[in-house]
N, C-alpha and C positions, 0 to 999 in steps of 0.2 A: 504494500500500500504506500502510495506516495505521501510525502510529508504534508502536502496541501490537504488531501482527503482525510488524513489522520487528524489534522487540526480541526477540520469541519466536523468530523465525527465526535471528537472530544467536546467541542462547543455545543453540539446538539445534545449530547448526553448530559452535560452540565446544566443546560437549559431545562431539559426534561426532569432532572433530579430536583432542581429548584422549583419548578412548576408543581411537581408532585408534593413537595414539602408544603407548599402554600395552597394546596387543594385546588389547583387550576386544572391539572390533568388527572384523570382517574381512569380506571380500567374501562374498556369499551363494553359496558353493560347497558342494555336498553331498559329504560324505566317508563312507566306510564305516567303521563302528565296528570296531576291531580289538582283539584281545587282546594285551596287552603280552607281549613275549618276555622270557625270562630275560636278565639282563645278562651281557655277556661279560667284564666286569671281575671278576676273582676277589675273593672276600671274603678279607681278611687280618686277622690278629690281632696286636696290638701288646702286648708285655710289657716290663717294665723288667728286662731280663736283665743279669746280670753273672756272671762265672765262679763265684762262690760265693754267689750271691743266694738268699735264702730263697724258698720257694714263695709264689706270689701269687694274687690273685683270678683267676677264670676266668669268661668270659662265654659263654653258650650262646644263640645266636640263629640261626634259619633265615634263608633269603633272604626279604626283605620283598616284599610285593605292593603295587602301585599300581593302584588301580581307580577307575573312573568310575561312580558310582551313578546320576547323572542327566545324560544327554547334553544338551548345549546350555548347561550352566551354567559350564563351564570349571573346575570344582572337582573335583580328584581327592584321594584319600586314600591315604596310605602306612600299611600295617599289618603287624604280625608276628603269628604264632600265639601266641607267648609269648616272653618274655625271661627268662633265668635267669642269675644271677650268684652265685658262691660265694666265700667268703673262705677264706684259708689259716688253719689253726689257729695260734694262739689268737685270731686277729683277728675283727673284725665288719665287716659292710658298712656304709659311711657313706652312699654315694649312688651312683646310676646316672643318667646323663643320655643323652638322644638329641638329637643335633644333625644338622640337615639343611642342607647347604650352609653349614656353619660357624655356624649359628644354632641355639641350644638351644631345642627345642620341647617337651621333656618332662624333668622332674626328679623323681626318686623318692629318698626318703631312708629309711634304716633306723635301727633303734634296738635294739641288742644282739641282732642276728640274724646268724647265720653264712651265710645265703643269702637271696636275694631272688628271688621268682618273681612276674613281672608278666604276667598273661594279656592277650592282645590286646584283649579286651573292655573292659579298664580304660581304654583310650583312646577308647572309643565307636566311631565310624566309623573312626577312625585320625587321623593327623596330616595336616591339610588343606594342600594345595599346589596350584599352578596346573598344569593339565594340559599346556598348551602347544599350539601350532599344529602341524599335520602337517609333519614334516621339521625341527622346531626343532633337534634335535641330530644330524641327519644321516640318520636313517632316515625315509623319506617317510611310511610308514604310522603311525609312532609320534610321540609328543609329546616333552616335556622330560625329561631325565635328571637325577636328583638324587644327590649323594654324601651318605652318612650316616656318622655316627660314634657308636658306643655306648661310653661310658666308665663305668668303675666305680672307686670308691675304697674303701679299707679303712682300719681304725684303725691299722694298722702303717705307714701312709704310702705304701704301694705301690698300684698301680692296674693296670688292664688296659683295652684298647680293641679293638673290632672295627670294621673299615671295610668299606665296600662301596658299590655304586651300584644304583639302581633306575630303570627307565624307565617313564614313564606313558603311557597311551593318549592319542592326540591328541583334541582337542575344539575345535570351532569354535562360538563364541558369536555368535548373530545377534541384532542389535537393529534393529528397524524403526522409523524415525522417522515420525511422522504426516505425511500429505500434506494440508495445510490449504489450501483454496481460498477466495479472497476472494469473497463473494457479490455 
């Protein structure tokens, strides 16, 4: 084998090893595409309550959806129909953030507004995440589960948060390396 082809083969093998380690390449098994089921983890709301606390912001968000637009890519998107937050009078909304697995992926800010309505289309396809391999989080037909936190702050210094989880469909990415024969 010439030195040039040896270098190409070693580079391909190194790429494949790195990809397998990061769950980009898996064995060539066919899986049926499944629809994600609703998460069994209840959505909860956090408020800064005290016995005589003033009214605070309120966040309205339905359960999110994680979908796979293009099978074989490993890219899923988490989306909501809409997000709505309102401030208590006489305060205004300062910001609303969406964090997935403790990583802020969306930040919305307000300016002298008593409520904030964010349609799901504002985030395009949604917030991009890795779908995960079948059985990643315990359910063989589904992929990875993500925890989300929606937080809102108002000018009065108070805030509110919604918590929940969403499970994505599984997806297997197949990468075929070329089979190069020496003439």
